[in-house]
N, C-alpha and C positions, 0 to 999 in steps of 0.2 A: 447109267451108261455114260453120261456126260463127264462124271468124275473120273471114270476109268480112262476115257479118251484124253482128258487133261493130264492125268498122271503119266500116261505113256508118252505124250508129246513132250513133256518137260524132261523126262529122264532117258529118252531114247538115244540121243547123240550128245552126251555131255561134253566131249572133247571139242566138237565143232562149235558148240554153244560158247565154250570158253574163248576160243579163237575169235569168234564173232564179237564178243563183248569187248575184248581188248582192242580190236580194230576200231570199233565205234568210240571207245574211250580216247584213243590216240587222235582220231579225227576231230572230236568235239573239243578236246583240250587245246588243239592247235587253233581252233576257230575263235576261242574266247580270249580277248585281250584285256589286261588289267588297265585300270585308270592310273596313269602316271601324272596327270595334271588335272587338278580339280576345277580348273577354269574351262576345261573342254570335256564335257561328259559325253558318253556314247549315244548314238541314235538308237532308240529301241525300235527295231524293225518289228513288223506285225508277225513275222514268223519266228521271232526269238523265243516265244513261249513254247513252240513246238520243239526247238532245239533243247531247251531245258527239260521239257517233258521226256524226251528220248534219253537225255543224259541221266535223269533220275532213274528211269527204268533200267538202264544198263548198269548203273551203280548198284541197284538192288540185287543184281545177279551175283554179286560178291557173297551174298548170304544164300541165295537160292541154289547156286551150283554146288557148294559143299554139302548142303542139306540134301539136295537131290542125289548126289553121289553116294552119300551114306545110306539113304533109303534104297537106292538102286542096288547097292552091293549087299545090304542086309537082307533084303527080300529074296535075293538069289543065293543067299548063304555063302557069300564070297569074302566076308570079313573074317579076320582071325578070331579064334574063340575067345581070347582075352578081351577083344574089343567089343564083340557083340553082346557080352554079358555085362558091360558097363551100364549102370542104371539109367543114365540120361540118354544113352543110345537106345535102350529098350523103350523108354518113354517116347522118344522122338519117332521111332518106327512103328511101335505097336500100341502105344498109349498105356493106360492103366487097366489091367485086367480085372475082371470081377473077382472078389475075394471076400471071405467072411472072417479072415484072420485079424484084420485091422478095423477099427470103428470108422464109419464114415462121419467125420466130424464137421463136414460142411453142409449145412442146409441152405435152402434157397432164400437168401436175403439180398439178392443180387442187384447190381446196377445194370442199366442198359447201355450198350455201346453207342447207340444213336437214339434220336429223340422221337421220331414219329412212329406211333404204334399202329400197325395194321390189324384190325380186329380179327380178320381171318387167321392171323398167326397167334392170337392170344387164346390158347387152349388151356383148359384146366381139367384135371382128373380128381380134384379134391371135392369132397362133399360140400353141398351148399350150407353156409353158416349164416347166422344173423350178425350183421355188422352194424353196430350202433353208430359207428362213426359216419355212416352214410347219411344219417339224418341230422348231423351236426353241421349247421350252416357255417358256423365260424371256422370249423376245420376245413370245409371246402374253400372258404375264402383264403385260408392260410396256404393251401395248395395252389390256388389260383394266383395269388400275388407272388408266391415263391417262384413259380414258373415264369410269370411275366417279368419280374425284376431280373431274374437270372439271365433269361435269353434276350430281353430287350437291351440290357447292358452289354451282353455278349455281342449282339449285332451292331450296336453303335461303335464299340471298340474295334470290332473287325473291320468296319469301313474306315474308321479313323486311322488305324495302323497301316492299311494298304493304300490309302488315297490322300492322306493329309501330310503336311510338311512337319519335320522335326529339325531342331537346330542342334548342330554339334560344333565343337570348337575346330577351327581350321588346323590346329596341331594334330588332331586325330586323322584328318585326311592326309596330311603330310607324312605322318608316321606310318600309316597303313596304305600308302599309295600303291605299293606293289601287290597288295592283297585285295584291293577293292575292285570288284567287277560289276557289270550291269545287273548281275543276278543278286547282288547284295544291296545296292542302293543306287539311287539316281541323284546326282547333285543338281539342285534347282537354281539357287542364286545365293548371293551374299546377303546376309541379314541387313536390312535397312537401318536398324537401330544399333547394331553392334557389328562393325566390319570384321571382327575376329570370329564371328559365328557364321556357319554355312548352313543354309536350308537344304535338307535332303529328304528323299522319300525312301522308306524302307521297302525292299523288293523281294526279300527271301521268304516266300510262302512256306517253304519246306521247314525252315527254322521254327516258324510258328506252330506247324504241325508237331514238331518234336517237343516243344514246350508243353503243349496240351497233352500229348501222350504220356510224358513223364509224370505229370500230376495225376492223370487218370490211373496209371499203373500203380502209383504209390497208394492211392485211395483203395484200389481193388485189393492190394496185398494187405493193407492194414485191416480192412474189413474181414478178409479171409482169416488172418491170424487171430483177430478178435473172436470170430465165430469158433475157430478151432480151440482156443483157450476156454471159451464158454462151455462148449459141449464136452470138453475133456473133464470138466468138473461135474458133469451130470452123467455119470457112468451107469446110472440105473436104466437108461434107455439103451436099446439095442440098435446099433447102426451097422451097416454092412457097406464095404467099399464096392461100388459098382463100376462098370466098364466106362472108361473115358476115351475119347478119340485120340489117335496118334497126334503128337504135337505138330508134326509137319503139315497136317491138314489145316491148321490155323493160318498158314502162310498165305493161302489164296485170299481169304477175306481180309487179312491184314494188309496185303498189297493193294487190293481194291479200295480199302478204307482210307489209306493214306493218299492214294491217288485222287479219290473223290474230294478229300479235304484240300489237297493241293489245288485242284481245279476250282474249288469253291473260292479260295483266296485269290487265285490268279485271275479269275473272271472279273474281279473288281477293277482290274487295270483297263478293261475294255467295255464293260457295261455298268450301269448304275446299280446300286444296292437294291432298290425296289425291283428292278428286272431280275436280279439274282434270287430274291425272295420269291417272286411270283413263279419263277421257273421251277421251283420245287413242286408246285402243283402238277406240273407235267410229268412228274416221275411215275405216275400211275401207268403210263404206257410201257416204258422200259421195265418197270417192276412186273407187270403182267406177262411181258414177253420172257423175262428171265424166269418167272415162275413156271411158265410152260416149258422152257428149255431144261431147267435144272430138275424140276420135280414132276413134270408132265401134267400139271394142273391146268384146267381151263376156267376161264372167268365167265360170269354171267354177261348177257348182252347189255344189261343195265350198267354194269361196271365200265364197259367199253364206251357207252354213250356219255357217262360222266367224264371219262378220260378225254374223249373227243371235244366235249364242250369246254373243258378246262384248257385244253391245248389251243382251241380256237380263240378263247379269250386272251391267252398268252401271245398268240400270233398277232392279234390286233394291237396289244400293248407294245410288242417289240417292233412292229412296223412304224410306230410313232415314238420310238425311243429317241430322245434328243441327247446329243452329246453335250457334256458339260466339261469344264476345264479340268476336273480331276478324275474323269472317267478313264482317260487314256494318259499315259505318261506325258508330262510336259515336254519331253524331248521330241515328241512327234509334233508335226506342224499343227497349227491351231484349227485348221479346217477338218471337219469330221470326214473320215475316209471310209469307203465301203469295206475295205479290207480289214480295218480294225473291228468293224461291226460283225463281219463274218467270223473273225477270230473269237470274239466274245460268244457268238452262237455256238461255235464248235466246242469251245471249252465248257459251256453249259451242258451241251449234249454229252460230252465225256464225263462230266460230273454226275449227271443223272444215270448214265450207264454203269459207271463204277459203283455208285451208291446202290443201285438196284441189285447188282450182282452181290454186293456185300450182304444185304439183308436176306436174300434168297439162299446164299451159301450158308449163312448162319442158321437159317431155318432148317436146311437140310441136315446140318449137324445135330440140331436139337431133336429133329424127328428120328434120326438114326440112333442117337445116344440119349435116351430119355432121362438119365440122371445128370446130364450136363446142365449146369446153371449159367445164367447170364454173368454172374460174377467170375466164374472160371473163364468164360469166353472173354470177358473184358480184360482180365489179367493176361491171358495168353496172347490175345491179339495185340494189345498195347506193348507187350514185351517184344514181339516181332517188329512192331511199328517203330519202336525206339531203335532197334538194331538197324532197320532199313534206313531210316532218316539220318541216324548218326553216321553210319558208314558213308552214305551219299554226301553228306555235308563235309566229311573229312576228305573224301575223294576229290571234291570240287574246291577244297581249301576255303570253305565258307563258314565252317563251324566257329573257329576262334575269332575271325573278324566279326562275325555276328554277335558273339558273346562280348567282345570288346565294345561293340557299338551300343549294346545295352548298358554297359557301365559308363560309357561316355555320354549317354543321354538318359538321365533318371526318369524323364517323362515317358520315354519309350519302354523302359523296363517296367515302370508302374503299369502301363497299359497292357503289356504282355502278361504280367502276373495276374492282374484283375481279369483279363480275358480267360486265362486258364482256370481261375477260381470259379468264375461264373459258369463255365462249361462243365466243370466237375460238380459244382453244386447243383446245377440244373439236372444232372444225371440222377442225383439223389431225389429231387422232387419228381422226376419222371417215374422212377420206380415206385415211390410212395403213392403218387396219384393213381397210377394204373392198378396197383395192388389193392388200393382202397376203394376207388370209385369206378374203375373199369375203363375200357378203351374209348367209349363214346364221349364221356365227359372230358377225358384227356384230349381227344381230337378237337372238341369244340374249343377248349382253352387254347390249344396251340394254333388253331385257325384264327382266333381273335388276336393271338400274339403276332401272327403274320401281318394282320391289318395294322396293328399298333406300330410294328416295326417300320412299315412303309411310311406311315404318318410321321413318326419321329425322324426318320431319315430325311424326308422332304423338308421338315421344319429345321433341323439342325444343319444339314448340308446343302440346303437351298436347291433341291431337285425340282425341276419343272416338268409337269405332266400335262399333256394336251387332253382335250375333251374326249377324243377317241381313245387315248390311253386310259382315261378314267372308265370308259365303257368296257374296255378289256378287263380292268380290275373288278368291276361289278360282275361281269360274267363269271370270272374265276371264283370269287367268293360266294356268289349265289349258288354255283355248282357244288362247292365244297360244303356249304351249309345244308343244301338240299340232300346231298349224299349222307351227311351225318343224321339228318332227320329220318331218312329212309332206313338207316341202320337202327335208329332208336325205335321206329315204328315196328320193324321186324322183331326186335328184341322184346318190345312190349307185347306183341301178339303171341310170341312163344311163351313168355312168362305167364300171360293170362291163360293160355291153354293148359300149361302145367299146373297152375293154381286151381283151375276149375276141375281138374282130374284128381287133385290131391285130396285124400280123405281128411287130412288135418287142416284143411283150408279154413281159416278163421278170419272173420271180418274185423278189421282194426280201424280205429279212427286215427287220422293223421292230419297234420296241417298240410295245406296245399304245397308248401315248399318242401316238406319232408317227403310227401308223395312223389313230387317231381324228381327229387334226388334219388329216392329209392328205386323209381322206375328206370331212371337213366343208368344207374350203376349196375354193372353186370355182376354175376356171382363171383365169389372170391377167385382171383386169378393167380395162376402160377407164373410169376414173372420170368422164370427160366424158359418158358415157352414163348415169351414175348420178344419179337424181333422188330426193331424199328430200322429205319434207314439211317446212318451217322451224321450224317450231318444234314438230313432233310430239314430238321429244325435246329440241330446242334451244329455240328461238325467238328468240329474239332479238330 
């Protein structure tokens, strides 16, 4: 019901929507002034993030409106016959129909769009198999350290890019003075060691989203092509092409995915990285609400209690959040203001809301189209994300200046590339860990990753946390670990019940460690049913 309402609302009055978009574009273009003098940088008002937020959304309608018009006309049979029979139009409007003429060459070896896996969304119709890898402690350590290194490095670089100074030559500022805006960078000061170098802060969160999405899309396409070539050489197997969703349906989760990532980066201008990391625990409430709205599912009372406990711990931490010099742009006065704190809270709420919508919308597509894999989802969503962010950056005249800034500062380019590599590599470890050991072990590893990320951030960037803030952290992680233990206990009870009823139940001797790993690991999972939130642990 929700999907049909959303479709009707988007396609009902396309002409009015077009007029509205251009009115907003004219207004916001007039409000943004370039930097003509690098000695006088603009004041970053607390509401400027909202202006850029609206500008990004309106720019995305350059893609949404044409797609909406095509779908609107095609479904009402108003397109010319030579147009509606074009292959990409049919894929856009109707998707891939079920057919036994062509082999289905893509099996599920897919990557996840986002990092945190919700066990309720990890369903499998495959028969239970014996997985010897589960008892291999060294293999578990490989997955553990792979996830930790990937995402800890990703978190450190994320905070560094959005909060720390980079030096560029003054000639770059002079050459691009008419193109530099407050949405691209903030000029901080002249370098004390070299007067020709200017210290700046990179500000364009949308450009970071684009870089991450390009690399993720390339990886998804490469793996899909590899699988296609592999299965084409094994024609003794019989595959059938099954129904895939219309391509326009990926627009919804793509839009929410890039907006959640944008909010995640933007929040670092107003709150500390530990606060941003801890806020992800509060996503349980919006996720459960979205789950109820989109799919009509209700959660157990115990789930709500965990969510309330985590939110309570987060509230304690945020009330004692102390402003540091790099939390807010240095162009704001040095005293911590209530408005900047509220801006950070609002951005985090938007981040969690968009993120929850993304995971639930993806899950609804997986439930409706059982043959859809996470790799297909990753490729399609990132394709739209690249279109959205690229068009928006070009509309705002930020794409080429951002690209020039990367070449003008090798350190910034290096950090952006490593950030994208860690994010994409982390996706591989996510898929491998979930498919091998299950959701519970994965959740425990990623919960530990959150704790390590906070410690590293406090150590590297000198964040200060009060005792009351530490109490909030303890409440959050205690709730998360207890929640994981409850899931493990339920899984163990179900497994014991099944084994006791199985006629083939055989008692085996195992080492304590192998028993622990075998009990924690769930049966073989179908990762195409696995939906995580994008950047609850990743983002991208």
